[in-house]
N, C-alpha and C positions, 0 to 999 in steps of 0.2 A: 713903822712896820718892824716888829721884833725880829722876824725871820730875815728880812733884808739886812738889818743891822748886824746880825750874827754872821751872815755871809761876808759882809765887808770886813768885819773884825777878823774872821778866819783868813780871808785873802791877804789882809795886811800882815797878819802873823806869819803866813806862809812866805810872803815876800821877804820879811825880815829873816826868816829861817834860811831862805835861798841865799841871801847875802852872806849870812854867817857860814853856811856850808861852802860857798865859793872861797871865802877867805881861808878856811881850814884846808880845803883840798889843794889850793894853790900853794899853801905853805908846804904841802907834801910833794910839790913839784910833779903832779900827775898830769896826764893829758886831759884836756877839756874839749869835749865835743858838744857843740850847740846844733840842734836840729830844728829847723823851722817847718812845722807841719807834721802831722801824725798819719793816721789811717794806714794805708798799705805801705808806701815807701818809707816814710819817716819812722813809723813804729818798728818796721822790720830792721832798719838800720840801727835803731837804738837797742833793740833786743840782741842783735848779733854782736854789736860792739861790747855790750856787757858780758856776753858769753866768752868773748875773746880777751877782755881786759877787766879784771875784777876791780882795779884801782882807778880806772878812768872816771872823771866826772862827766856825766851825760845829762844834758839839759834839753828838754823837748818843749818847744813853745808852740802851742796850738791856739789858733784864733777863736775857735768855737769851744763849746763846753764838753765835747766828746773827743777823745784822743784816738781811739781805735774802735771802729764800729763797722757793722755789716752793711756797707752802702749798697752793695749789689742785691741785698735782700729786702730793701725798703719797699719796693712795689708789692712784695708778697705779704708784708705786714699790713699794708694798706688794704689789700684784698682779703685779709683774714687767714691766709694759708699759714702764716707764722703768727701764732696767737700770743706768745709770751714776749712782751715788750723788752724785758730784761735780756733776752737772747740777742737783741740787736746791738748791745754794747759789748763788744768782744773783750775789751780790757778797759779798765778805769785808771785814773791817776793813782788811786790807792793800790790797786792790784799790781800795777807796774812797779810801784815803789816797794811794796812788800816782797814781791818775787825777785825783782832785779835791781832794786835801789836806783831807779831812774827818777830824776827830778823833772816831773811833768807839770807844766803850768798851762792850764786851760784858760780860755777867755783872755788870751794874751796876744795882742796884735803887734807884730814887728813893724815899726815905722821907718826905720833906716838901717842900712848896712854900710859899715865903714870897713872896706877890705884892706885899707892901709893900716889902720889902727887895730884891725882884727877885733871888732866889737859890733854888736847890734844894739839898737835902741828899741825898747819894747814898752808897751803900755798895758797895764792890767785894766781890762775893759769893765770890770766890776767895781774896783775901788777908784779908778781914775789915776792911779799912781804910775809914773813913768820912771824907767831906770835903764841902765846900760849893762850889757852882759858881754864880757870878753870871751874869746874862743881861741883854741889852737887849730881846730878844724870846724868848718861850718858846712852843714848838709842842708840843701834846699829841697824840700819836699812840699812845695807850695801848692801843687795841684792845679786844677782847672775850675773855673767858675761857669755857671750856666750863662749862655749867651742870651742877652735881653735886648733885642733891637728896639730902636726908637719908634715903635708903633703907637699911634694915638690911642690912649686908654689902657696901655699895658700895665699901669699901676692900679687898675680897678680891683675892688674886692673879688675874691673867688678865682683869681689867677695865681697859679703856683708853679715855681720850679721845684725840682727835687734834687737837692745836693746833700743836705744834712738830716740828722734825726729830728731836728726841730721842724724842718720842712715836712718831713714824714708825719709828725704828730699833728701839724696844722692841717694837712690834707685829710688825715683820718678823722680828725675832729669836725672839720667842715662837712665831710660826707655824712658823718653820724647826724649832724644837725639837719642837713638838707633831707636826709632820708625820712626824718620825722615831719618836716614842713612841706615837702614837695611830693606830689603823687607820682608824676612821671619825670624822674630825674634824667636830665640830659647833660652829658659831659662831652667836652671837646678835648682831644689830645692833639696838640700842635707839634708835629715832628714825628716821623715814623722810623726813628732809629731804635736801638736796643731798648732803652728805657721807655720810649713811646709805645712800642709794641707790648712790653710787659704791663704797662699801665692800662692799655686798652683791655687786655685780658682780665686784669684784676677788677677794673670798673664794671665790665660786663658781668663778672661773677658776683659783684655786689648788687646787681639788678638794674644798672643804669643803661640807658640808651646812649651809645657812644658814636661820635663822629671823629674820624681820623683825618687830619689835614696835613699834607706833605707838599712843600713847594717844589721839590724835584719831581721828575717824571715818574718815579717809581718809589716804593717803600724800601726800606732797609738797604741803604747805599752800598755796603760791602758786597752784596750779591749782584749778579747781573740780572737784567730785566726778566729773562725767561725763567730764572730761578725764583726771583722775588714774587712773580705773578702767582706762583703756587700758594704762597702765604696770603697774598691779597685775596685770591679767590676764596680761600678758607675763611678769612675775616668776613667777607661779604655773606658767606653761608651762615656765619654765626650772628648775623644781624647788624654788623658794624657798617656804617656808611664810610666809605673810603674815597677821599678826594686827593688826587695827585696832580702835580703840575700847576698848583694854585696856592699862593701864600695868603696870609692874613694881612689886611691893610688897615683895619680899625676895630677897636673894641668900644662899644658904647652901652650905656645903661639900658636894660630892658624895661619897657613901660610898665609891665605887670609886677616887676620885682627889682628893687634897686640894687640887690646883691647879684642879680643875674646879668649876663652880658649878651649883647647882640654882636656877632662877629660878621664883618664884611670882608670878603676875599678880594684879591687883586682883580679877579675877573668880573667883579660886581655882584657875585652870588652872595646872598645873605643867608646865614644859617639860623636855625631855630634857637631860641634863647638857651644859653648855656649856663647851668647852675654851678659848674666848675670847669675850669680850663687848666690843663697841664701844659706848661711851656717846656717842651723837650726839643728845643731849637739848636741843640749842640752846645759845646763848651769852648771856652777860650782860656788860654793859660793865665793864671793869676800871678803875673810877674811884674807888676808895676814897681814894687819896691826893689826888685832884682835889677831891672833896667836902670832905675835911678841910681843904683850903686855902681854903674859902669860895667856890670857883668854882661857879656855879649849874648844877645838874643837874636832870633831871626826876625824878619819883618812882621811875621804873624805873632811874635811875642814868645816863642818857645826858646828855652835856654839851650845854648850850644854847649856841647860837652865833647870830650875826646873818648877814645875807646875805654879809658879807665873811669869815665863819668866825672872827670874833672872839668871845671869851667876855666875861663881865661884868667880868673883871679886866683892867686896862690891860696892853697889849702881850702878852697871852696868847691864843693861837689854838688851835683844835682841829680835827682831821681824822679821818676813818676810821670804823671800826666803832663807836666809843664816842660818836659825835655824832648828835644829833637834827637833822634837816634839813627843809627845806620839802618838802611834798608838792605838786608843781606842778599836780596834777590837781584838787585840791579847795582852794578859796579859804580861807586861814587855817589849814589843817591842817598838822601836822608829823608826821613818822614817822622811824623808824630802820631803815636798810636796810644790813645788813653785807655789802657786795660789794667786790671788789678794784678794779673799774673806777672807781667813784666815789671811793674812797680815794686812788687814784693821782692823779686829776684835782684833788681837793681839796688834796693836798700841793703840787702845782705851783702852784695858785692862791694858796695862802697865801704861798709864797715870792715870788710876784709882788707881792702886797699889802704884804709887809714891805719889800722892796727898792725897789719902784717906786711905792709909795703905793697907795691904795685904788682899784685899777683893775679888779679882777675881782670880779664878784658871782656867788655860787653860786646857780644858778637852781632847784636842787632835784634830787632823785633819782627817776627813773622806775622803777627796779627791773628793768631788763632782765637776764634770766638764762636760762641753759640748762644742762641736765644730760643726760648719756648714761646710759642704762640698758640694757645688752646691745644689742639691735638697734634700740632706739628712742631718739629724742631728744625731750626736752620743753623748750619755751621759753615764756617769758612776759614781759610788760611791763605796767606800770601796775596798775590796780585789778582785782580779781577780782569775780565776781558775789556771793560771800559777803559781801564788804565793802560792796558797794552795797546789799544787802538789810539788813545790820546798821545802816547809816547812813540807811536809809529814803530813798534817793535815787532819783529817776526814771531809768530806764535801759531799754534793750532790748539783746538780743544775737542774733547769728546764728551758726549752725554750718554750715560747708561741708566737703566731703570730696573735693577735687580731687586730681589726680595731681601728683607733684612735677615732672614735665615732660610733654611732649606724649605723649598716650596711644598714638600709633602707633609711637613710638620705644621699643624694648625697655627694660624695667627700671624703668618708672615705679612709684612707691610712693605710697600715699595720704597726703595731708597733712590731718590733722584740725585745722581752724582755727576758733577762736572769737573773735569780735569783740564788744566791749562798748562801747556808745555811748549818747549822749543821743538819744532818738527824735524830739525836736523840732528841736534845733539841729544835730545830726549831729556834735557834738564826740566825740572818741574817748577813752574812759576806759581801755581796756586790751585786750589780746589774748593768746591762748594757742594753742599748736600742739603737736601730738604726731605723730610719724611717723618713718620710717626715713631720709628724705632731704629736704633742702631746708627743714627746719623753722626753724632759727635765721636763715636768710636772710630768710624772710618776716617773722619777728618783728623783725629788725633794720630792715627797711624801715618797718614800722608804728611802731616806736620813733622812728625819724627823723621820720616824719610827725607824730607826737605832739609832738615837741620843736619842730617847725616850726609847730605849731598848725593843722595841716591838719584837714579834716573828712572824713567818710566819702565824700562826693562827690568829694573830691580823690584818695582812694585809687582810686576807679574810673577816674580819668583819668591816673594815674601812667604814665609811659613807662619801662618796665623792660627789662632785657636779655632777649633771646629767641633760643634756638637749640634744636632738638628734644631734644638730649641733656640740657639744663639747665633748660628752662622751657617755657612755653606762650605763644602769642600773647596769650592772656588769662590773665595770671598769677593764681595764687591770691589775691594781694593785691588785684588788680583785681576779682576775683570777690567777695571779701569786701566791698569797697567798694560794688559794684553791688547786692549783696543787702541791705546796710544802707541804701543809698540808696532802694531800693524801699520799705522800711518808713518812712523819714523822709518820703517823698513820698506816702505813702498808697496805694501800688500793691499792697500786700499786707499782711495782718495774720497773726499767728501765735499759737499757744499753745505753752507750753514742755513739754519731755518729761516733767517731773515732774508735770504736771497731767493727763496723758493717762489714767492709770488711773482717776482720779475721774470724768473726763468719760465714759469708756467705760461707767460704771455709773450715770450720772445719768438715763438714760431719755430724754434730750433730744438726745443727740449721736449722729451716725453717723460712723464712721471709714471714710473712702474711701481705699483703697490703689490707686494707679494703676501699680503695678509689673506686669510681665508674670507670667502664671501660673507659668511655669517658675522665675522668681526666688523666688516665694513657696513653691513646692514644695521648693526646695533650701535656702532659708534660714529659712523660717517666717513665720507671720502676726504682725501686730502685736497683734491681739486676736481672740478667738474669734468675735466677732460683726462683725468688720470686713467691708466689702463691697469686692470686687475688680472694678474696671473699668480695664483697661489704658488708658493715656493716649491711644493712637491710636484707641481705640474710644469715647472719652468723648462726643464730639459726637453720635454716633448712638445713644447710650444714656442721654441726659440724663433721659429719662422714668423711669429707674430710681433717680434721686437725688431724695429727698423735699425739697420746698422748705420744709416746716414743721419741719425738723430743723436743728440746728447741725451743719454739715459740717466735719470736720477731715480735711484732705487730707495724704496722705503718699506718699512713694516710697522709693527706696533712700537717696538723699543730699540731696534737696531740689529739684533742678532741675525734674524732671518735675512735682512737686507744685506748683511755682510756675506752670508752664504751665497745669496743671489749674485752679488757683485763678483765673487770669485768664479762662479759658473760662467757668467757673461764674459769676463775677461779671458777665460781659458777657451772660449768658443769664438774668439776673434772680434769681440766688441771692444773697440778702442776707446770710445768717448763715454765713459761710465763714471758716475759718482754716487756715493751713498748720501742720503739726507742725514746730516748730523743730528743725533737725538731722535730721529725718526718721527713717527706720528705723535708719540707721547709728548715730546718737547714742542713740536710745532703747534699742536692742538691746544696746549696750555695757554699760549699767548695769542693764538689765532683760531678761536673756537669754531668759526664757520669755514666751510670749504671754499677754496679759491674759485671764483666764478669764471666762466668762459670769457 
């Protein structure tokens, strides 16, 4: 094959050129930086290092054929929203060399790191040639690899992970082929994380029938269950079969098509034949060569670094998805958060610390993230309620459901917003939001506030942009801060949605619904035995509310219930709580009224 021969000859010539360049540059006594891995962290480190030091020798070793590519955009290329394949390669070895004189070597696998001799052993996967590369500083941007559990049949045809552009191309090609051969295309997405949800959306847009399988009890783990259910309900409305709390136990050949698979779940449920399966089962740090070098890693394989992103080995740094970093919300806690934004910033920071001395400290990752799922967006930052409960930490949370902009201006959509905070100090632990519009904007504001160490009372006082088409004079972020501030200052107390069913049956609690009768007739009651007194009538009907009962007040979204709570408390009712999130939150996860 002439083309293959030319590729080998070119790679061999490039390897010879690399050796020649190394000799010349070392004769100049310049700093030599070797970076293992490209994409977000590695490419950012290389580019920043060049901008800071024009004379440094910068060598980037990338195991695959692409050094800097739009990994987060791959589902959208598969689905056809991104039409131009060339747009997926952000930079190429040639463009990085021409612009920045970076020595980028793709298809090069690092086989060994010797931190004592300060050298790495690498192999050109195209030519088969092995060589050693010395360094003054080594940056590890090795990333994370898709998790592939030992499930029987997991190596069957038609099963794909999505990490590289080559994976993307294979999935797109497979779908194109199956679209021609199969009348009713059925695809399974295993794993309901960010990539899983994006792939569900794109496969549906390509006309496939899709089944989403998630082993955990809910989809999209960074959200809490009452927030994630909003996405799940929307997926079901879009025709997606959603299975939670059940994992895949076996793949086997479908009798009618050797390239299709029958999936059996842990519960024994058997899915219809899948013509394509996306394995979105999470990622694991790709750190075997790092651990073999004696560089300290966690039991789960993440590289340990200090605040300057230095490892325990001299002049060895680490960035990106394979690194464990500080959790800035919990004193002394560490966590691993595989996101592109932190990886980019870490790469830039390491370059600064190498070239300019230890001037940049990494303050930690807050986990700001967003995903689109059909008409909805879901965004989150910081800790979720599940984590707070698991760590037995004191917290409170509020749910609000305001419009994305002024209600009198057409087109406003509900923003379902949850804020988690310390009920004494007002410190903000995290936030989540789901809706069709304005979701990531609010989470970005709260994420900024968290990084500035603001408290819930500060959210109430933030001055934010307002015009009727894009916001409200009292922004949802302000409203969240005000609601939380009321709890911190003791102006209101509440019970959580998950406690309402037990309270409804304890014989000591009365559920007071202050919605209008028409609302209840159209949307339903909270509980069979709940009492309805519209807010505007409450003052004249206080004698209908027993003072010897625990009163739980609710409305549609929480605002009227708060007004009712204040009325009751100031008229001598001692044992009163609001229902957190009100009917809107409770109904999303408990669509039927509580029976008597």
